[in-house]
C-alpha positions in Angstrom: 17.8 2.6 -11.7 18.7 0.2 -9.0 17.5 -3.4 -8.8 16.4 -4.4 -5.3 17.2 -8.0 -4.3 14.5 -7.8 -1.7 11.7 -7.0 -4.0 10.6 -10.6 -4.4 12.0 -11.9 -1.1 9.7 -9.7 0.9 6.6 -10.7 -1.0 7.6 -14.4 -0.7 8.3 -14.3 3.0 4.7 -15.0 4.0 4.5 -18.2 1.9 7.4 -19.6 3.9 5.5 -19.4 7.2 5.1 -22.5 9.3 1.8 -24.3 9.6 -0.6 -21.7 11.2 -1.6 -21.7 14.8 -5.2 -21.0 13.8 -6.1 -24.6 14.7 -5.0 -23.9 18.3 -7.9 -21.5 18.5 -10.5 -24.2 18.1 -12.9 -23.7 21.0 -13.7 -26.6 23.3 -17.3 -27.8 23.3 -19.5 -25.8 25.6 -21.0 -27.8 28.5 -24.7 -28.1 28.9 -26.3 -25.5 31.1 -27.2 -26.6 34.6 -30.9 -26.5 35.7 -31.8 -23.4 37.6 -31.0 -23.6 41.3 -29.0 -26.8 40.9 -25.8 -27.2 42.9 -22.8 -27.5 40.5 -20.3 -30.2 41.2 -16.7 -29.4 40.3 -16.3 -30.4 36.6 -13.9 -33.0 35.4 -11.2 -31.1 33.5 -9.1 -32.4 30.5 -6.4 -30.7 28.5 -5.6 -31.0 24.8 -2.4 -29.8 23.1 -4.0 -28.8 19.8 -0.8 -27.7 18.1 0.8 -31.1 18.9 -2.2 -32.9 17.4 -1.6 -30.9 14.2 2.1 -31.6 14.2 2.2 -35.3 15.3 -1.0 -36.8 13.8 -0.8 -38.7 10.5 -3.0 -36.1 8.8 -1.0 -33.2 10.2 2.3 -34.8 9.0 0.8 -35.4 5.5 -0.1 -31.7 5.3 3.4 -30.6 6.3 5.0 -32.9 3.7 2.8 -31.5 0.9 3.3 -27.9 2.0 7.1 -28.3 2.0 6.8 -29.5 -1.6 4.8 -26.4 -2.5 7.4 -24.2 -0.7 10.1 -25.7 -2.9 8.1 -24.9 -6.0 7.7 -21.3 -4.9 11.4 -20.9 -4.0 12.3 -22.2 -7.5 9.9 -19.8 -9.2 11.2 -16.9 -7.1 14.8 -17.7 -8.0 13.9 -17.9 -11.7 12.1 -14.6 -11.6 15.1 -13.0 -9.8 17.5 -14.3 -12.4 15.3 -12.9 -15.3 15.1 -9.5 -13.7 18.9 -9.4 -13.0 19.6 -10.4 -16.6 17.3 -7.7 -17.9 18.8 -5.0 -15.7 22.4 -6.0 -16.7 21.4 -5.8 -20.4 20.0 -2.3 -20.0 23.2 -1.2 -18.2 25.3 -2.7 -21.0 23.4 -1.0 -23.8 22.6 2.4 -22.2 25.9 4.0 -23.2 25.2 3.4 -26.9 21.4 4.0 -26.9 19.5 7.2 -27.3 17.9 8.6 -24.1 14.4 7.8 -25.3 15.4 4.2 -26.0 16.9 3.9 -22.6 13.7 5.3 -21.0 11.7 2.7 -22.9 14.0 -0.1 -21.7 13.8 1.2 -18.1 10.0 1.3 -18.3 9.9 -2.2 -19.7 12.1 -3.4 -16.8 9.8 -1.7 -14.3 6.7 -3.4 -15.8 8.5 -6.8 -15.7 9.5 -6.1 -12.0 5.8 -5.3 -11.2 4.7 -8.5 -13.0 7.1 -10.6 -11.0 5.9 -9.1 -7.7 2.3 -9.9 -8.7 3.1 -13.5 -9.6 4.8 -14.1 -6.2 2.0 -12.4 -4.3 -0.6 -14.6 -6.1 1.4 -17.8 -5.4 1.7 -16.7 -1.7 -2.0 -16.2 -1.5 -2.8 -19.5 -3.1 -0.4 -21.3 -0.8 -2.0 -19.7 2.3 -5.5 -20.6 1.1 -4.6 -24.2 0.5 -2.8 -24.4 3.8 -5.7 -23.0 5.8 -8.2 -25.2 4.1 -6.2 -28.3 4.9 -5.7 -27.3 8.5 -9.4 -26.6 8.9 -10.2 -30.2 7.9 -8.0 -31.4 10.7 -9.5 -28.9 13.1 -13.1 -29.9 12.3 -12.3 -33.6 12.8 -10.4 -33.0 16.0 -13.3 -31.0 17.4 -15.6 -33.9 16.8 -13.2 -36.3 18.5 -12.8 -34.0 21.5 -16.6 -33.9 21.9 -16.8 -37.7 21.7 -14.2 -38.1 24.4 -16.0 -35.5 26.6 -19.3 -37.4 26.3 -17.7 -40.9 26.8 -15.7 -39.9 29.9 -18.1 -37.4 31.3 -15.6 -34.6 31.0 -17.2 -31.3 32.0 -14.5 -28.9 30.7 -11.8 -29.3 28.1 -9.2 -26.5 27.6 -6.3 -25.9 25.3 -2.9 -26.8 26.9 -1.3 -23.5 25.9 -3.6 -21.6 28.3 -2.9 -23.9 31.2 -0.5 -22.5 33.8 -0.2 -25.6 35.9 -1.4 -29.2 35.6 -0.9 -31.4 38.7 -2.2 -34.6 37.1 -0.7 -35.6 33.8 -3.7 -37.9 33.2 -5.7 -34.7 32.5 -3.9 -34.5 29.1 -5.9 -36.4 26.6 -3.8 -35.3 23.6 -2.5 -38.8 22.9 -6.1 -40.2 22.8 -7.1 -37.5 20.4 -4.2 -38.2 18.1 -4.9 -41.9 18.1 -8.5 -41.5 17.1 -7.7 -38.9 14.5 -5.1 -41.2 12.9 -7.9 -43.8 12.5 -10.6 -41.4 11.4 -8.4 -39.1 9.1 -5.1 -40.7 8.2 -4.3 -38.1 5.5 -5.5 -34.8 4.1 -4.9 -33.5 0.6 -3.6 -30.0 0.3 -5.3 -28.4 -2.7 -3.4 -25.2 -3.8 -5.8 -23.1 -6.0 -4.5 -21.7 -9.3 -2.6 -18.4 -8.5 -4.9 -15.4 -9.0 -8.1 -17.3 -8.3 -10.3 -16.4 -5.3 -11.7 -19.8 -4.3 -10.3 -23.2 -3.8 -11.8 -26.7 -3.6 -12.1 -28.0 0.0 -9.3 -30.2 1.2 -10.0 -33.9 0.9 -8.3 -37.1 2.0 -5.1 -38.2 0.1 -3.5 -37.4 -3.3 -0.9 -34.9 -4.3 -1.5 -31.2 -4.6 -1.6 -29.9 -8.3 1.4 -28.2 -9.6 1.1 -24.4 -10.1 1.3 -23.1 -13.7 4.6 -21.7 -14.9 4.8 -17.9 -14.9 4.0 -16.1 -18.2 6.9 -14.1 -19.6 6.4 -10.3 -19.7 6.4 -8.5 -23.0 8.0 -5.2 -23.3 
């Protein structure tokens, strides 16, 4: 029997990911169709750095702060589970020379069950973290999309594209990211990250302000 130090680390790696880039995939509002036979004038084009909006806006920063707190909680729980598994393994090694083979097998099977339980707990925490993160980011994305549409209507912008797909931009005034951030800060100064209870499928939608609830402590495994 060999204890693998990576058994929890691999499962936990996904929970340590940075804020997802899904928000950068928010489509720009589609322009109205031109009448049949009409001559199309070159559209006014604007650019938005959606990832910068998420990272630099007040709402985006509030999400990052809350997620870092949740990451610390998960790291602490993983460390605790690791310590418990190592202690169990060391105890089996210490006693196996004076125990009957059947008793050793029972101890090993109990350790394996505890190991599987620890993996399940970490996976559920990771899934809950990802769900809460995505819900919060989607709130920012929805509000950002509304603001982009408002700016397009006010300034008669015919085409708005994501900055990451732009190869060259001759006029820096085409970048309206700062305007989007300013309006978003007024409309949505903060977003609450709601982490669902580990093992549950659904989470409440993210809402403005307040701290995310603490995750329940892991239940000890019985041999």
